[in-house]
LUMBANU-491155 format. One record per atom (N, C-alpha, C, O, CB): residue number from 1; x, z, y; atom name. Coordinates in steps of 0.001 Angstrom, whole numbers, plus 500000, padded with zeros to 6 digits. Last residue first. Glycine has a CB too. Example, Ala and Ser with C-alpha at 12.3 -4.5 7.8 and 13.67 -1.06 7.14 Angstrom:
! LUMBANU-491155
 num      x      z      y atome
   2 512850 507080 497750     N
   2 513670 507140 498940    CA
   2 512900 507870 500030     C
   2 513409 508039 501138     O
   2 514084 505725 499402    CB
   1 513190 507800 494310     N
   1 512300 507800 495500    CA
   1 513200 507800 496700     C
   1 514236 508465 496681     O
   1 511308 509046 495527    CB
END
This chain:
! LUMBANU-491155
 num      x      z      y atome
 137 866887 297156 081430     N
 137 866523 298380 082169    CA
 137 866149 299509 081227     C
 137 865818 300606 081678     O
 137 865360 298103 083125    CB
 136 867261 294837 080069     N
 136 868360 295799 080044    CA
 136 868025 297103 080744     C
 136 868794 298061 080666     O
 136 869578 295196 080673    CB
 135 865255 293054 080450     N
 135 865239 293809 079196    CA
 135 866284 294904 079159     C
 135 866214 295804 078321     O
 135 865449 292882 078034    CB
 134 865997 291825 082797     N
 134 864813 292687 082829    CA
 134 864743 293560 081582     C
 134 864233 294679 081637     O
 134 863537 291842 082954    CB
 133 867999 290094 082104     N
 133 868393 291400 082647    CA
 133 867210 292339 082740     C
 133 867403 293555 082760     O
 133 869030 291239 084022    CB
 132 867100 287607 081464     N
 132 867091 288614 080388    CA
 132 867514 289989 080892     C
 132 867391 290967 080154     O
 132 868016 288180 079250    CB
 131 867378 286299 083968     N
 131 866074 286387 083318    CA
 131 866054 287469 082244     C
 131 865061 288189 082131     O
 131 865698 285043 082707    CB
 130 870137 286439 084443     N
 130 869203 287113 085368    CA
 130 867849 287308 084692     C
 130 867236 288367 084829     O
 130 869035 286293 086685    CB
 129 871071 284812 082377     N
 129 871469 286234 082442    CA
 129 870509 287020 083329     C
 129 870120 288139 082994     O
 129 872919 286374 082977    CB
 128 869898 282406 083216     N
 128 869494 283002 081939    CA
 128 869867 284483 081904     C
 128 869078 285314 081455     O
 128 870153 282255 080755    CB
 127 871288 281944 085626     N
 127 869841 282168 085643    CA
 127 869345 282808 084350     C
 127 868462 283665 084386     O
 127 869112 280854 085876    CB
 126 873908 281612 084641     N
 126 873612 282634 085649    CA
 126 872117 282972 085647     C
 126 871736 284143 085663     O
 126 874052 282152 087055    CB
 125 873513 279405 082974     N
 125 873981 280677 082417    CA
 125 873683 281823 083377     C
 125 873250 282894 082949     O
 125 875490 280615 082115    CB
 124 872773 277431 084849     N
 124 871860 277822 083782    CA
 124 872236 279198 083233     C
 124 871371 280054 083049     O
 124 871867 276774 082656    CB
 123 875169 277266 086317     N
 123 873936 277710 086974    CA
 123 872918 278183 085933     C
 123 872275 279216 086116     O
 123 873336 276568 087834    CB
 122 876861 276265 084339     N
 122 877166 277547 084981    CA
 122 875919 278117 085653     C
 122 875652 279316 085564     O
 122 878303 277382 086016    CB
 121 875559 273842 083847     N
 121 875719 274824 082770    CA
 121 875992 276208 083348     C
 121 875422 277202 082898     O
 121 876861 274408 081818    CB
 120 875855 272580 086339     N
 120 874515 272935 085877    CA
 120 874573 273957 084740     C
 120 873725 274847 084671     O
 120 873761 271679 085420    CB
 119 878641 272191 086320     N
 119 878024 273012 087363    CA
 119 876629 273472 086938     C
 119 876264 274627 087156     O
 119 877946 272229 088689    CB
 118 878898 270463 084129     N
 118 879560 271770 084107    CA
 118 878927 272713 085131     C
 118 878704 273889 084845     O
 118 881071 271615 084387    CB
 117 875630 269007 083495     N
 117 876998 268963 084019    CA
 117 877609 270357 083911     C
 117 876901 271325 083629     O
 117 877021 268458 085502    CB
 116 873721 268695 080467     N
 116 873964 269292 081778    CA
 116 875419 269087 082202     C
 116 876317 269007 081364     O
 116 873620 270792 081759    CB
 115 873390 267895 077907     N
 115 872904 266987 078945    CA
 115 873116 267520 080355     C
 115 872736 266871 081329     O
 115 871444 266712 078733    CB
 114 874371 270028 076264     N
 114 875090 268766 076401    CA
 114 874638 267851 077517     C
 114 875452 267086 078034     O
 114 874995 268040 075161    CB
 113 874153 272671 075569     N
 113 873651 272247 076883    CA
 113 874249 270889 077261     C
 113 874585 270640 078419     O
 113 873989 273308 077970    CB
 112 875397 272598 073109     N
 112 874041 273145 073214    CA
 112 873393 272672 074505     C
 112 872215 272315 074523     O
 112 874062 274691 073156    CB
 111 877922 271684 073693     N
 111 877020 270819 072930    CA
 111 875575 271308 073003     C
 111 874642 270507 072961     O
 111 877470 270744 071471    CB
 110 879054 273849 074964     N
 110 878833 272622 075747    CA
 110 877879 271682 075021     C
 110 877113 270961 075659     O
 110 880172 271905 076025    CB
 109 879327 275596 072818     N
 109 878385 275916 073897    CA
 109 878062 274678 074730     C
 109 876921 274488 075149     O
 109 878959 277020 074800    CB
 108 881384 274913 071165     N
 108 880059 274376 070838    CA
 108 879029 274678 071915     C
 108 877957 274073 071923     O
 108 879584 274934 069514    CB
 107 883598 276323 072159     N
 107 883480 274886 072415    CA
 107 882089 274326 072101     C
 107 881669 273350 072723     O
 107 884511 274143 071605    CB
 106 883086 278920 071215     N
 106 883252 278670 072649    CA
 106 883016 277189 072956     C
 106 882312 276852 073907     O
 106 884666 279101 073121    CB
 105 883145 278507 068482     N
 105 881875 278877 069118    CA
 105 881942 278657 070623     C
 105 880955 278250 071236     O
 105 881524 280345 068814    CB
 104 885888 277922 068205     N
 104 884870 276973 067747    CA
 104 883543 277244 068458     C
 104 882902 276326 068969     O
 104 884687 277065 066208    CB
 103 887142 280279 069120     N
 103 887316 279014 069854    CA
 103 886271 277958 069465     C
 103 885824 277188 070315     O
 103 888718 278459 069604    CB
 102 886075 282110 067111     N
 102 885790 282275 068539    CA
 102 886026 280988 069326     C
 102 885179 280626 070142     O
 102 886646 283392 069116    CB
 101 887032 281568 064516     N
 101 885746 281031 064943    CA
 101 885457 281173 066435     C
 101 884654 280408 066970     O
 101 884670 281696 064181    CB
 100 889496 282841 064122     N
 100 889395 281390 063928    CA
 100 888130 280806 064548     C
 100 888145 279682 065049     O
 100 889431 281062 062447    CB
  99 888785 285499 064630     N
  99 889845 284859 065410    CA
  99 889799 283341 065306     C
  99 890037 282639 066288     O
  99 891201 285359 064956    CB
  98 886947 285945 062644     N
  98 886481 285937 064025    CA
  98 887525 285293 064938     C
  98 887176 284620 065908     O
  98 886167 287369 064495    CB
  97 888699 285753 060380     N
  97 887561 284848 060547    CA
  97 887106 284795 062005     C
  97 886901 283708 062545     O
  97 886397 285284 059648    CB
  96 890511 287884 060822     N
  96 890987 286506 060710    CA
  96 889855 285519 060991     C
  96 890031 284564 061747     O
  96 891580 286254 059313    CB
  95 888787 290052 060766     N
  95 889575 289792 061971    CA
  95 890077 288356 061984     C
  95 890071 287693 063022     O
  95 890758 290768 062065    CB
  94 887860 289825 058129     N
  94 886932 289708 059243    CA
  94 887644 289408 060551     C
  94 887166 288606 061354     O
  94 886127 290973 059380    CB
  93 890237 290355 056739     N
  93 889605 289039 056611    CA
  93 888624 288802 057757     C
  93 888562 287698 058298     O
  93 888880 288916 055254    CB
  92 890524 293018 057475     N
  92 891566 292057 057857    CA
  92 891003 290634 057787     C
  92 891262 289812 058666     O
  92 892819 292197 056932    CB
  91 887240 294020 058598     N
  91 888326 294030 057627    CA
  91 889406 293077 058148     C
  91 889204 292407 059161     O
  91 887822 293610 056183    CB
  90 885925 295722 061391     N
  90 886262 294462 060755    CA
  90 887341 294702 059710     C
  90 888252 295502 059923     O
  90 886726 293422 061798    CB
  89 883799 298578 061046     N
  89 885096 297981 061382    CA
  89 885208 296620 060724     C
  89 884664 296387 059644     O
  89 886267 298898 060939    CB
  88 881564 301137 061893     N
  88 881763 299777 061420    CA
  88 883086 299233 061929     C
  88 883442 299409 063094     O
  88 880608 298875 061862    CB
  87 880676 304344 060737     N
  87 881394 303535 061715    CA
  87 881662 302171 061094     C
  87 881954 302071 059902     O
  87 882728 304227 062162    CB
  86 877673 305900 060040     N
  86 878766 305093 059509    CA
  86 879363 304258 060626     C
  86 878657 303564 061358     O
  86 878280 304190 058353    CB
  85 876421 309290 060201     N
  85 876508 307904 060672    CA
  85 877702 307206 060025     C
  85 878622 307855 059527     O
  85 876627 307855 062219    CB
  84 876816 311823 059339     N
  84 875655 311104 058795    CA
  84 875704 309623 059141     C
  84 875101 308799 058454     O
  84 874355 311715 059323    CB
  83 878929 312827 060765     N
  83 879182 312464 059369    CA
  83 877991 311775 058701     C
  83 878134 311206 057618     O
  83 879550 313697 058585    CB
  82 879979 312166 063717     N
  82 878663 312411 063123    CA
  82 878720 311920 061687     C
  82 878573 310725 061428     O
  82 877511 311696 063930    CB
  81 882674 311825 064198     N
  81 881888 312642 065127    CA
  81 880520 313023 064552     C
  81 879978 314081 064871     O
  81 881701 311895 066442    CB
  80 883567 310114 062154     N
  80 884155 311454 062268    CA
  80 883362 312377 063192     C
  80 883373 313592 062996     O
  80 885578 311348 062767    CB
  79 881628 308246 060056     N
  79 881912 308493 061464    CA
  79 882396 309933 061598     C
  79 881699 310864 061194     O
  79 880649 308229 062362    CB
  78 882829 306702 057182     N
  78 882150 307874 057732    CA
  78 882601 308068 059174     C
  78 883795 308057 059474     O
  78 882442 309150 056879    CB
  77 882676 303098 057332     N
  77 883369 304352 057030    CA
  77 882575 305503 057650     C
  77 881749 305291 058537     O
  77 884848 304332 057569    CB
  76 882234 299819 056218     N
  76 881606 301014 056807    CA
  76 882415 302223 056376     C
  76 882790 302358 055212     O
  76 880097 301159 056368    CB
  75 883588 296629 057038     N
  75 883546 297814 056187    CA
  75 882901 298951 056968     C
  75 883003 299036 058192     O
  75 884975 298210 055699    CB
  74 883321 293078 056918     N
  74 883053 294356 057591    CA
  74 883125 295470 056570     C
  74 882778 295295 055402     O
  74 881664 294348 058296    CB
  73 883882 290974 055257     N
  73 884255 290849 056665    CA
  73 884145 292158 057436     C
  73 884787 292335 058471     O
  73 883396 289814 057325    CB
  72 882965 290549 052672     N
  72 884301 291106 052866    CA
  72 884800 291046 054296     C
  72 886008 291064 054532     O
  72 885261 290398 051994    CB
  71 880425 289855 052214     N
  71 881350 288743 052431    CA
  71 882787 289229 052649     C
  71 883708 288425 052793     O
  71 880896 287912 053631    CB
  70 879227 292339 052192     N
  70 879309 291593 050936    CA
  70 880289 290422 051032     C
  70 880910 290046 050038     O
  70 877927 291081 050541    CB
  69 879335 292839 054947     N
  69 880095 293687 054031    CA
  69 880286 292970 052693     C
  69 881378 292990 052127     O
  69 879378 295048 053821    CB
  68 877514 290981 055828     N
  68 878911 290875 056275    CA
  68 879835 291713 055396     C
  68 880977 291334 055138     O
  68 879042 291317 057744    CB
  67 875200 291999 054610     N
  67 875706 290669 054241    CA
  67 877166 290489 054648     C
  67 877959 289915 053901     O
  67 874849 289576 054891    CB
  66 875015 294491 055952     N
  66 875108 294429 054483    CA
  66 875688 293087 054033     C
  66 876568 293047 053172     O
  66 873715 294648 053841    CB
  65 874660 293644 058575     N
  65 875875 294376 058202    CA
  65 876091 294332 056690     C
  65 877214 294158 056217     O
  65 875795 295840 058685    CB
  64 872114 292475 058293     N
  64 873248 291684 058776    CA
  64 874557 292341 058354     C
  64 875455 291676 057838     O
  64 873194 291525 060317    CB
  63 870569 294670 057521     N
  63 870735 293538 056599    CA
  63 871922 292667 057001     C
  63 872653 292177 056140     O
  63 869455 292689 056556    CB
  62 870806 296222 059854     N
  62 871201 296768 058556    CA
  62 871441 295665 057545     C
  62 872411 295716 056789     O
  62 870140 297726 058035    CB
  61 869648 294565 061737     N
  61 871096 294776 061788    CA
  61 871596 295356 060484     C
  61 872696 295023 060042     O
  61 871471 295699 062951    CB
  60 866966 294844 060973     N
  60 867623 293538 060880    CA
  60 869132 293705 060867     C
  60 869822 293062 060076     O
  60 867199 292630 062047    CB
  59 866591 297565 061554     N
  59 866377 297064 060191    CA
  59 867090 295721 059997     C
  59 867737 295497 058974     O
  59 864860 296916 059898    CB
  58 867078 297749 064356     N
  58 867948 298421 063389    CA
  58 867808 297880 061970     C
  58 868803 297750 061258     O
  58 867658 299894 063387    CB
  57 866804 294651 066180     N
  57 866270 295913 065688    CA
  57 867167 296454 064571     C
  57 867911 295710 063933     O
  57 864815 295731 065184    CB
  56 869111 293492 068695     N
  56 868397 293311 067428    CA
  56 867887 294660 066962     C
  56 868460 295697 067299     O
  56 869311 292661 066346    CB
  55 870997 293276 070880     N
  55 869544 293184 071056    CA
  55 868811 292782 069777     C
  55 867999 291856 069775     O
  55 869225 292192 072149    CB
  54 873595 293921 070671     N
  54 873263 292502 070496    CA
  54 871751 292263 070474     C
  54 871287 291187 070097     O
  54 873887 291974 069205    CB
  53 873526 296670 071254     N
  53 874416 295785 072013    CA
  53 874078 294309 071842     C
  53 874256 293525 072774     O
  53 875846 296020 071596    CB
  52 871742 297746 069371     N
  52 871428 297795 070789    CA
  52 872249 296764 071576     C
  52 871724 296078 072452     O
  52 871680 299201 071333    CB
  51 873179 297308 066998     N
  51 871836 296754 067179    CA
  51 871480 296683 068658     C
  51 870972 295666 069133     O
  51 870795 297598 066423    CB
  50 875486 298860 067512     N
  50 875594 297419 067296    CA
  50 874247 296747 067552     C
  50 874181 295732 068245     O
  50 876083 297118 065862    CB
  49 874354 301401 067621     N
  49 875047 300851 068791    CA
  49 875191 299342 068708     C
  49 875039 298634 069703     O
  49 876418 301486 068936    CB
  48 873426 301578 064999     N
  48 872480 301689 066116    CA
  48 873095 301103 067389     C
  48 872425 300394 068139     O
  48 872073 303170 066346    CB
  47 875815 301393 063515     N
  47 874804 300349 063421    CA
  47 873809 300390 064563     C
  47 873387 299342 065050     O
  47 874076 300461 062120    CB
  46 878654 302342 065645     N
  46 877725 302518 064515    CA
  46 876650 301439 064557     C
  46 876575 300665 065511     O
  46 877073 303933 064545    CB
  45 882045 301253 066208     N
  45 880664 301426 066678    CA
  45 879756 301627 065461     C
  45 880057 301137 064373     O
  45 880194 300187 067532    CB
  44 884553 300627 065287     N
  44 884067 301977 065057    CA
  44 882657 302235 065562     C
  44 882124 303327 065365     O
  44 884984 302936 065687    CB
  43 885562 298382 067850     N
  43 885747 298902 066496    CA
  43 885257 300338 066390     C
  43 885503 301160 067272     O
  43 887217 298820 066088    CB
  42 884592 296362 069809     N
  42 884169 297766 069745    CA
  42 884342 298323 068334     C
  42 883359 298696 067694     O
  42 882703 297909 070193    CB
  41 885446 293742 069551     N
  41 885635 294401 070845    CA
  41 885334 295890 070831     C
  41 885763 296616 071729     O
  41 884778 293744 071867    CB
  40 884752 293255 066940     N
  40 886125 292963 067370    CA
  40 886436 293714 068662     C
  40 887530 294246 068844     O
  40 886328 291437 067570    CB
  39 882061 293771 067021     N
  39 882922 294709 066295    CA
  39 884396 294490 066646     C
  39 885187 295433 066646     O
  39 882712 294561 064777    CB
  38 881237 291483 068411     N
  38 881069 292799 069030    CA
  38 881954 293838 068348     C
  38 882535 294693 069018     O
  38 879598 293237 068970    CB
  37 881852 289545 066510     N
  37 882523 289513 067808    CA
  37 882395 290852 068525     C
  37 883339 291304 069173     O
  37 881947 288394 068679    CB
  36 880109 290268 064424     N
  36 881563 290283 064217    CA
  36 882301 290338 065551     C
  36 883263 291091 065703     O
  36 882008 289041 063418    CB
  35 877633 289855 065725     N
  35 877999 291184 065219    CA
  35 879508 291284 065025     C
  35 880120 292278 065419     O
  35 877271 291482 063889    CB
  34 877751 287113 066234     N
  34 877629 288056 067357    CA
  34 878034 289463 066925     C
  34 878700 290178 067673     O
  34 876182 288066 067906    CB
  33 877825 286151 063581     N
  33 878958 285926 064481    CA
  33 878930 286926 065632     C
  33 879954 287517 065972     O
  33 878943 284484 065025    CB
  32 875283 286958 062781     N
  32 876461 287499 062093    CA
  32 877700 287312 062958     C
  32 878531 288214 063057     O
  32 876658 286817 060717    CB
  31 873792 285351 064511     N
  31 873684 286809 064611    CA
  31 874880 287477 063927     C
  31 875426 288452 064443     O
  31 872355 287304 063978    CB
  30 874428 282801 063613     N
  30 874822 283181 064969    CA
  30 874739 284692 065164     C
  30 875538 285259 065910     O
  30 873940 282469 066001    CB
  29 875727 283067 060245     N
  29 874665 282801 061213    CA
  29 875164 283211 062597     C
  29 876189 283879 062731     O
  29 873346 283568 060838    CB
  28 878169 281516 058173     N
  28 877786 282590 059085    CA
  28 876632 282139 059959     C
  28 876560 280979 060365     O
  28 878980 283025 059954    CB
  27 880194 280243 056301     N
  27 878781 280529 056057    CA
  27 878382 281745 056882     C
  27 878272 282857 056364     O
  27 878504 280770 054537    CB
  26 882503 277660 057112     N
  26 882101 279062 057156    CA
  26 880595 279189 056975     C
  26 879825 278347 057438     O
  26 882537 279710 058479    CB
  25 883453 275066 057419     N
  25 883544 275702 056110    CA
  25 883170 277174 056080     C
  25 883489 277869 055116     O
  25 884910 275554 055598    CB
  24 883082 273624 059634     N
  24 884343 274366 059575    CA
  24 884492 275135 058273     C
  24 885515 275778 058035     O
  24 884441 275324 060747    CB
  23 880571 272579 059196     N
  23 881695 271640 059279    CA
  23 883045 272345 059253     C
  23 884051 271736 058888     O
  23 881583 270808 060542    CB
  22 879038 274935 059297     N
  22 879122 274170 058052    CA
  22 880339 273247 058072     C
  22 881056 273144 057077     O
  22 877833 273351 057831    CB
  21 879318 275570 061994     N
  21 879818 276493 060969    CA
  21 880013 275754 059645     C
  21 881024 275930 058965     O
  21 878844 277686 060782    CB
  20 878047 273340 063139     N
  20 879473 273575 063393    CA
  20 880072 274530 062368     C
  20 881201 274331 061920     O
  20 879677 274132 064802    CB
  19 875422 273671 062206     N
  19 876163 272456 061899    CA
  19 877667 272674 062062     C
  19 878460 272245 061224     O
  19 875694 271308 062795    CB
  18 874751 276149 063369     N
  18 874788 275999 061915    CA
  18 875598 274773 061502     C
  18 876375 274835 060549     O
  18 873368 275900 061356    CB
  17 874898 275462 066140     N
  17 875733 276525 065565    CA
  17 875869 276340 064058     C
  17 876979 276371 063527     O
  17 875138 277917 065879    CB
  16 872946 273457 066330     N
  16 874339 273162 066686    CA
  16 875267 274188 066042     C
  16 876296 273830 065468     O
  16 874527 273156 068229    CB
  15 870661 274941 065550     N
  15 871083 273760 064797    CA
  15 872541 273413 065073     C
  15 873291 273108 064145     O
  15 870192 272569 065139    CB
  14 870552 276919 067549     N
  14 870691 277294 066143    CA
  14 871206 276120 065322     C
  14 872094 276289 064486     O
  14 869350 277787 065580    CB
  13 870175 275308 069836     N
  13 871320 276202 069729    CA
  13 871603 276571 068273     C
  13 872749 276538 067824     O
  13 871083 277465 070556    CB
  12 867704 274121 069232     N
  12 868905 273293 069411    CA
  12 870159 274132 069230     C
  12 871097 273717 068550     O
  12 868910 272626 070802    CB
  11 866072 276387 069190     N
  11 866183 275535 068006    CA
  11 867452 274682 068077     C
  11 868177 274548 067091     O
  11 864938 274632 067869    CB
  10 866399 277219 071831     N
  10 866842 278090 070745    CA
  10 867010 277280 069453     C
  10 867977 277471 068716     O
  10 865835 279250 070532    CB
   9 865147 275097 073109     N
   9 866573 275301 073329    CA
   9 867157 276217 072248     C
   9 868285 276008 071802     O
   9 866821 275896 074730    CB
   8 862535 275541 072237     N
   8 863221 274296 071885    CA
   8 864728 274437 072048     C
   8 865496 273950 071218     O
   8 862706 273138 072746    CB
   7 862051 278044 073441     N
   7 861981 277894 071981    CA
   7 862724 276645 071534     C
   7 863465 276685 070552     O
   7 860516 277835 071509    CB
   6 862276 277288 076109     N
   6 863206 278286 075562    CA
   6 863222 278202 074042     C
   6 864284 278280 073424     O
   6 862816 279718 076019    CB
   5 860098 275575 076323     N
   5 861451 275046 076510    CA
   5 862509 276003 075950     C
   5 863512 275568 075385     O
   5 861717 274786 078001    CB
   4 858009 277408 075934     N
   4 858192 276296 074995    CA
   4 859610 275734 075105     C
   4 860247 275449 074091     O
   4 857151 275180 075260    CB
   3 858380 279067 078186     N
   3 858446 279614 076827    CA
   3 858697 278535 075791     C
   3 859501 278718 074877     O
   3 857163 280348 076494    CB
   2 857995 277328 080438     N
   2 859308 277887 080112    CA
   2 859421 278410 078680     C
   2 860448 278216 078031     O
   2 859626 278996 081065    CB
   1 856143 274330 079987     N
   1 856144 275779 080126    CA
   1 857509 276339 079717     C
   1 858107 275867 078750     O
   1 855016 276411 079274    CB
END
């Protein structure tokens, strides 16, 4: 069944990611990495925007941001357009970390789908994007 295979693939993806982070000496989850990478591309986004962009609920993202802030990778500042909201930015350390880890994460993708050829990986990615596009409506 597809659901079972997706769960197994998620387990493999998580294990590969965690193993690679450990071997490079970083203590980051895949969600934390996704948040850092999004902040790299969208400095100043607020938590609601971050949650929406990486498809996580606001409560979970709040904890993710809190942990990244504690690690000195992210800072929150008052949003100039809406003083109740907080804009998120990478710190200098956060910029350094994401710069070092992006190539690592790029290369580990092949290990997640290790039994597939390059053509099959591309096809899988296309089909996975199509499958989750239903959630984007």
